N, C-alpha and C positions, 0 to 999 in steps of 0.2 A: 504494499499500500504506500510505499514510500515514507518520508517523514511525518509521523503522526502529530495531529494537532496537540500542544499543551492543555491538560485539562483546565478549565475556566474556574473561577471561584463559584459562580451561578450559573443557573440555567433554568429553564421553564421544564423540561423533561430529562430526567437523565435516565438513562436504559443501562443496567448492568448486566452485560453479557451479549455476545454477539453472533449467537447461533441464528437460525431462521426465525425463532420468535422473536429476539431482541431485534434483530435487522429490521423485520417488517414492522415491528411497533415503531423503530427510529425511521423508518421510509415514509411511513403514514403521518407520524407526527410531523416530521420537517415538510412533508409535502402540503400538511394543513397551515404552514407557517409558524409553526411552533420553534422556540430555540431549543435544540436537542443536541444532548451529548451522549454519544455512543461509547461505552468503556469496555474492555476486555482484557483478561489478564495475558491472552497470548498476543502473537503477531501474526497477521495474516499473509498468506495462506496456511492453515493449520489443519490438521486431521482430527476426526471426531468420530469415537465408536458408533457406528450405525451401519444399517444394511443397505443404504445408498438408494432404496427404491422409491420411486415417486408415483403415488397412486392419482388418478384423476382428480381427486379431490384436492391433492397439493397441486396438481397442474393448474387447476381453476384459480387458486390462491397466486400463483407465479404470472398467470396471465393479468389478473388484476393489476400486478404491480408492473406490467410492461415487461415481462420477461418471456412471452411466448416465442418470438422470434429468435432470441438467443437458445432457448430450450430446444427448438427444432435443430438446432445444429448439433445437439448431444445425440445421445442413443435413446430413441424411443421403442416402447414395447406395447405390443398388441394387447396383452393380457397375462393371465396366470397359467403356467403350467403345473397341474397339480399331479403328484406321483405319491402313490402308496398303496398297499395293500391288493398287489398285483397288478394294478391299473395305471394309466397314465392319462390325462384330460386335458385338453386345450382349452381354457376359458377366455374368453375375449372379454374386455372391459364392457359392461353394460351401457347401452344407450340410456341416456336419461338426463338429469341436471347438470351431470359434470361431463367435461369432453370426453369421451371414450379414448383417451391417450394417456399411457402412463411413459415413465423413462426410468433410468438407472445414470445417476450422476455421484461421483465420489464428493464426499463431505468438503474435503479441500478444495474442489472447485465450486461448488454450491454455495458453501459459505462466504467466500470470497466474493461471489458474483453479488450475492445479497448484500453485503457490507457495502459494495461499489454503488448499489442502488440506493441505499440511504445516504452516503456520503453525496452521491450525484444530487439527491434533493435538498441537501442542505445541511445534513447532520454533521455534527463534528465528532470525529473518531479519535479516541484515545486508546492506544495499544500498548500492552505491557503494563495495564494498569489492574491491580488486583484489589478489590474491594475487602478491608480487612476490619472496619468498624463501622458503625450506624448509630448516628445521634437521633434520639426519639425523643420528642416533647409532646405530650398529650396525645400520644398513639400516632402522632405525624413524623414522618421522616424530615429533620431539618439539616441533617448532613449525612454525607458518607465519605469515608477517609480511605484513600487509595495508597496502596505502595507502588511507586514507580521507579524507575532507573535514576531519577533525580532526587528521590526521597520521598515522604509522605506528602499527599496533596487532600486538601477538604473542597470538596463540591458541594454547594448548598442548594439543593434543587426545589422547584415548586410541587413535582409530581415525580415518583418513580416508578418504572418498570423492571421488575426483577425477573431477569431471563438467563441464570446462570445454571441452568442445566439440572440433571437428577440429583446431584449432591446439594446443590443450592446452600452454598455456605452463607450467602447473604439472606436468604429465606429463613435460614435458621437462626440468624442472628435478631430475626425479626418474630419468631416465634413459631415458624413454620413446623409441622409434625406429619410424619408419614407412618399409617398403619398397615403393618405386614399381617395383618388378622385376614385380608382379602389378597386376591391373586397379586403377585409380582413377577416381574421377568427377570430371568438371568439368562444373560445373551453374551456371545462372543464371536468374533468375525476376524476375516484376514482375507487379503489378496493373494490370487493366485493366477499365474499365466494359463491363458486357455487359447486353443485354436478356434473356440466357438465362442468368442465374446461378442460377436455381432448378432447372435441368436435373438429373434424378435419377442420372446417369452422371458419374464422372470419366473423361476423355477422354484416351487414349494415342495417338499418332501414331508407330507404329513404323518409318515410312519417313520419318526427319528430314531435309529437304533444306535445305542452306545456300544462302546468297546466290549462290554461283556454279552452284548447281543440281546440286552435287554431294551424293549420298547420304553421310550421315555415321554412325558407328557409335555410335548413340545413340537418342534419342526425344525427342518434344516432348509436352508435357500442357498441357490446360486443366482446371484444377480448379474447378467451380462453387462459391461461398462462400454464396450463396443470399441475400446483402445488396446486389446490385447490382454486386457485382465477380467477376472470376473470376481465380485465380492462374495465370498462364501462364508457362511456362518451357521449357527446353530442356536437355538433359543429354547428355553424350557420353563414350565411355569412352577411357582412354588407358594406357599403360605408359611406362616409363623408355625403352623401345627404339622405342615407337610413339606418341610424344606427340601430345597434340590440337594440330593447328596451325590452331586457330580462333579467330576473333574474338567471344566469346558475344555481345556487344552486336549486332555485326552480325548472327549467327544468330538471335539473339531478335528483334530487329526484322524480318528476311525471316520468321520464323516468325508474327509478329504479324498480318503482312499476308496471310498464305496462311490465316490463320483468321479474318480479318476479316469475311467474308461470312457464313460459317454460324454464327457466334458472335455476329453483331450487335455487333460491338465498336465502342466509342465512344471515339475519342482514342487516346494512346500509352501504353505502359506506364509506370506510375509506380513509384516506391520499387524501382528495379532494382538488384539486388545479386547475388553471385556467389560461389562457394565451391568449394575442393577438397576432395574428399571419400575419405578411406581407406576401403576396403571390404573386406568378408570376413574381419575378422582380421588384416589385414597389419601389425598392430602388436605390438612386444614391449617388454618392460620396463615391464610394466602392473600390477606388484604387488610387495608388499614386505612385511614382517612386521605391518605394522599399517595398510597402504594398498593400495587398489585403484583402478584405472582403470576407469571405466564408459561406457557409450553410443559416441558419435561419438568421444570420446577413446581408447577402446579399439578403434577400427575396426569397430564394430558397425553396419555399414551393408550392405543387401542389394545385390551386385554386379548383380543382375538388374534391379533395379528403383528403386534409389536409396533406399530406405526405412531410415528410421532411428529414427523416433519410437518404434514398437512394440520395438524392442530396447534403445532408451533406457531405457522403461518397466521392461523386464522385467530388464535387468541392474541397475537402480537397486533392485528387489525382490531379486534375487538376492545382491547385495552384502552388504545387511544381513545375509542368512542365513549367508553365510559369515563375515563378520567375528562375528556374534555366536557362531558356533561356533569360532573361532580367536582373532584379535587381543583381543576383549573377554573372552574365557575363558581367557588366558594362553598361547595358542598362535600360529601363524603363518599369514599367509595367502598368503606367498609362491607355495607350490606349488598349494595349494588353490585359488586364483581362477582362474588358467588352466585347471587341470583342469577346473574348473566350465564355462568358457566353452566349452572345447573338446567336454566331453560334451553341452552345449546346443546348440551351434551348428556344430561343427567339421564334421560330414559334410555339411550343407546347404551350408556355406559354402564348402567344399572344390569340390564340385561346381559352384557356382555361380561360382567363380573362374575354373575351367577355361572354363565356357560364354561367361562374360565376354571371357576371354582369345581364343576362337575368334571373337567378335564384333569384336575389334580389328583381325584379320586382313582386308585389302581384298579387297573382293567377298564376302565371306561373307553378310552381310546381304541383298544382292541375289539370292542362290541361296537361302537358307533362308527368307526372308521371304514370298516367294509360295507357297511350298508350306505353311507354317504356316497363312496367311490362307485357303486354300482349303476349311479344314474348322474348322466351329465347335466340333466334338468336340475335336479337336487343341488348338485355343485355349483352351478351357476348361480342359483339364489344364494348359497353359502358365500360364493364370492362377493356378491352385492351387499349382503349383510356385515360379513366380517371385515369388510373394507369400509363400512359406515357410507356408503353411496345411496343410501336413502335418505330422502328430506321430507318435511313436513308437508310440502307442497303436492306430493305424489299420490295419487288415489288407487293405485292397483292394489290388488290382495295381498301381496307381500308386504307393501308399505304399509297396508293398514293392519296387518297383522303383528309385523314388527313393532309398530307405534305402541298398540294395545298391549303387547307382552312389556314392552318397557315401562309403560305407565302402571301397570299391574305390579311388576317389580318394584318400582320405585316406592308405591303406596305402601308396601310391606317390608321394605328394607329397614333394618335396624340402624345402619349407617349409611344415610344416603351419600351419594358423590358430593364431594368439596364441601363437607359438613365437619 
């Protein structure tokens, strides 16, 4: 990015973290004419643990940011190739409210491009700035201290967007809590050279087999990047009662060998990394009078597929809308932000969390997996709901049933999303 702007003493909107959620928030805020500072502990471009897949929902948000022409220069994919229990099905992205287009873009490239969009709209970028302390007065954030190469710097913002990822150190300083009673993800990925990196499908193995030949409650993926590499990874579900007793590196190594022949893999996985993922809004303490948590920091990850980029982009946009109508106008975002998240994701996350919880039960996948894979029609429906491609405006049978199920689950949940 060149020489970063020195962090100013004051700004209207301070965004902590420049992943998709933070950069989207900064871009929308700067585009609205606000004085925005986008700060991140890293220097760009930088890597990030991720599957690198972009669903139609993510493509829709990138389109809104003006990135569709750029995205079309990357590797586009037609849909999902699902494999498991003796069958392989090619499932195109469904027609509907989102463009039937997906892509695979490594996070070094995607996040760098999103930062460029934010800066291009007027946001001031502070790279190599790690938030270490937060000053709070009456619940409001009145200062954030950053450690930089030049020493500590204090920024006094009118509003703060916390977008610092799954661990969210700044969120923890503000009282963020993550409940592991409900399902969370444990995932690892690496990059492998492949002669088939231009495949038009992202691939998912619904029958993830570990080194001991045991079927795990999760899935494996191979996402072709179009540049001679694939992103190859494994993810499994866990809860506090049923933790994931797996060595991710061993599982990833075994999965690489399982896929070596059909993907024509060359060598071993490189740049291997892993992460724990709070899912389905299992995070509380995510807002105050003038601050909000977004994206992974707010637990906005789909429990059924581990996808978080689309929710990061969406919540970055929604956060600026809420802050503009509350904190930046003399009001409070304390109640408005979780209410917005529940209205947007509560029903879909509620049913997704219950389905994910079911998958953590021993033997569930062995029973349900073969049934689903026998029917291409059922799997096409599964792709639509698992990727959260159903909206409130759709009136077909699947959409109505999914929304009804979500409302029923939400009504009886002991711990609603974002509570």
